[in-house]
C-alpha positions as CSV (number, residue, x, y, z in Angstrom):
1,M,0.1,0.0,-0.2
2,F,2.9,2.4,0.9
3,T,4.4,1.9,-2.7
4,E,0.8,2.7,-4.4
5,R,-0.5,5.4,-2.2
6,G,2.5,6.9,-0.2
7,Y,2.8,6.8,3.8
8,G,0.5,9.6,4.3
9,A,-2.5,8.6,2.3
10,T,-2.0,4.8,3.6
11,T,-4.5,4.2,6.6
12,V,-4.4,1.3,8.8
13,D,-7.7,0.1,7.0
14,D,-6.0,0.0,3.7
15,I,-3.2,-2.2,5.3
16,V,-5.6,-4.5,6.6
17,K,-7.8,-4.7,3.3
18,A,-4.4,-5.2,1.6
19,A,-3.2,-8.0,3.9
20,G,-6.5,-9.7,4.0
21,A,-6.6,-9.4,7.9
22,S,-8.8,-7.6,10.6
23,R,-8.0,-4.4,12.4
24,A,-7.7,-6.7,15.5
25,T,-5.2,-8.6,14.0
26,F,-3.2,-5.8,12.8
27,Y,-3.2,-4.3,16.3
28,L,-2.0,-7.8,17.8
29,H,1.3,-7.1,15.7
30,F,1.3,-3.2,15.4
31,A,0.1,-0.3,17.2
32,S,0.2,2.3,14.3
33,K,1.1,2.4,10.6
34,A,4.3,4.1,11.8
35,E,5.4,0.5,13.2
36,V,4.8,-1.0,10.1
37,M,6.9,1.5,8.2
38,A,9.6,0.9,11.0
39,A,9.3,-2.9,10.7
40,I,10.1,-2.3,6.5
41,Y,12.9,0.0,7.2
42,E,14.4,-2.6,9.8
43,S,14.0,-5.3,7.2
44,L,16.5,-3.5,4.9
45,M,18.9,-3.1,7.4
46,P,21.0,-6.3,7.5
47,A,21.8,-6.1,3.6
48,T,22.1,-2.3,4.1
49,A,24.8,-2.9,6.8
50,E,26.8,-5.2,4.6
51,Y,26.4,-2.9,1.7
52,W,28.5,-0.4,4.1
53,R,30.9,-2.5,5.3
54,N,31.7,-2.9,1.6
55,L,32.1,1.0,1.4
56,D,34.9,0.7,4.2
57,R,36.7,-2.0,2.0
58,S,36.6,0.1,-0.9
59,L,38.4,3.2,0.2
60,G,41.6,1.9,-0.8
61,S,41.4,3.2,-4.6
62,R,38.9,5.1,-6.7
63,E,38.5,2.2,-8.9
64,A,37.1,0.2,-6.0
65,L,35.2,3.2,-4.5
66,R,33.5,3.6,-8.0
67,S,32.4,0.1,-8.1
68,W,30.9,0.7,-4.6
69,L,29.0,3.6,-6.0
70,E,27.8,1.7,-8.8
71,Q,26.4,-1.0,-6.1
72,A,24.8,1.9,-4.4
73,I,23.0,2.8,-7.6
74,D,21.9,-0.5,-8.3
75,W,20.7,-0.7,-4.4
76,W,18.1,2.6,-5.0
77,A,17.0,1.3,-8.4
78,E,16.3,-2.2,-6.5
79,H,14.2,-0.2,-3.8
80,R,12.9,2.5,-5.7
81,E,9.2,1.6,-5.1
82,I,9.2,1.7,-1.2
83,L,12.1,4.5,-0.9
84,P,9.6,7.4,-1.6
85,A,7.3,6.1,1.2
86,L,10.3,5.8,3.6
87,H,11.5,9.3,2.9
88,E,7.9,10.7,3.5
89,A,7.3,8.5,6.6
90,A,10.5,10.5,8.0
91,V,9.1,13.6,7.5
92,V,5.6,13.2,8.5
93,D,6.6,10.9,11.8
94,R,9.3,12.4,14.0
95,E,9.8,8.7,15.3
96,I,10.2,7.1,12.3
97,G,12.8,10.2,11.3
98,A,14.5,9.5,14.3
99,K,14.7,5.8,14.0
100,Q,16.2,6.4,10.1
101,Y,18.9,9.0,11.8
102,T,20.0,6.2,14.5
103,G,20.0,3.5,11.6
104,L,22.1,6.0,9.3
105,R,24.5,6.3,12.5
106,R,24.5,2.6,13.0
107,L,25.7,2.2,9.4
108,T,28.5,4.8,9.7
109,E,29.9,2.5,12.4
110,E,30.3,-0.1,9.7
111,L,33.3,2.3,8.4
112,T,35.8,0.9,11.1
113,G,38.6,1.3,8.8
114,Y,37.8,4.8,7.9
115,F,37.2,5.8,11.5
116,A,40.7,4.3,12.5
117,A,42.4,6.9,10.6
118,A,40.7,9.8,12.3
119,R,42.8,10.1,15.3
120,G,41.1,12.3,18.3
121,A,37.6,13.3,19.0
122,K,37.5,16.2,16.8
123,K,38.9,14.3,13.6
124,R,36.4,11.5,14.4
125,A,33.4,13.9,14.6
126,E,34.7,15.5,11.3
127,A,35.1,12.0,9.3
128,R,31.2,11.0,10.7
129,L,30.1,14.6,9.5
130,R,31.9,13.8,6.2
131,I,30.1,10.4,5.9
132,E,26.8,11.7,6.7
133,I,27.0,14.9,4.4
134,L,27.9,12.6,1.2
135,I,25.2,9.8,2.4
136,S,22.7,12.6,2.4
137,Q,23.6,14.0,-0.8
138,L,23.8,10.4,-2.6
139,D,20.4,9.8,-0.9
140,D,18.9,13.2,-2.2
141,F,20.5,12.8,-5.6
142,C,19.4,9.1,-6.1
143,M,15.8,10.1,-4.9
144,K,15.7,12.8,-7.9
145,W,17.5,10.8,-10.6
146,I,16.4,7.3,-10.0
147,V,12.9,7.5,-8.5
148,Q,11.6,10.9,-9.3
149,K,13.4,11.0,-12.8
150,T,14.0,15.0,-12.4
151,I,17.6,15.0,-13.2
152,E,18.8,13.8,-16.5
153,A,22.2,12.3,-16.6
154,D,24.1,9.6,-18.1
155,R,25.0,6.7,-15.6
156,E,28.6,6.7,-16.6
157,M,28.8,10.4,-16.1
158,V,27.1,10.2,-12.4
159,L,29.6,7.5,-11.6
160,D,32.5,9.6,-12.8
161,V,31.3,12.9,-10.7
162,L,30.2,10.7,-7.6
163,T,33.6,8.9,-7.7
164,E,35.5,12.2,-7.9
165,T,33.4,13.8,-5.1
166,W,33.3,10.9,-2.8
167,A,37.4,10.4,-3.2
168,D,38.3,13.9,-2.8
169,T,36.1,14.2,0.1
170,L,37.2,11.1,1.9
171,G,40.8,11.2,0.7
172,V,40.9,8.0,-1.5
173,P,44.1,7.6,-3.5
174,E,44.1,7.9,-7.2
175,K,46.0,4.4,-7.2
176,P,45.6,1.7,-4.5
177,A,48.7,1.9,-1.9
178,R,51.4,-0.9,-2.9
179,K,52.0,-3.5,-0.3
């Protein structure tokens, strides 16, 4: 229902009807439609955490980073049906917005290698902020490019620009370090 009508327009009755269940059954499992959306969000987290661990392993070269960004774009394309409703829910419902931000913070914790290089509390805070800004920009861009189709751009050009932007911001070398 969320993918068809959006978060705000979907009611508990819509969810119950689509599921072929009763309101009583719904309320045995969920207190509100916000809890349903939170459960959908949580269902994406295990695969998403692996995705972020892959980013940490991809910061050794621009080629590896580009490959990760290709996966990011593919992830967006794969989930393009539900992502608008998740975005809407985060804006409309503070609890869902807070849950998504907490999830983002948890995901950034997967970047253990990146944060290990940041010495001291201030450098760690700056490193986290860089990641959060990049993720927010990628999220907004992909929403407009992949989901809403309001930005027209060739995939290869997008990957080139994203790779350069991320690599420069995160200090990713042109070539992998020699071992």
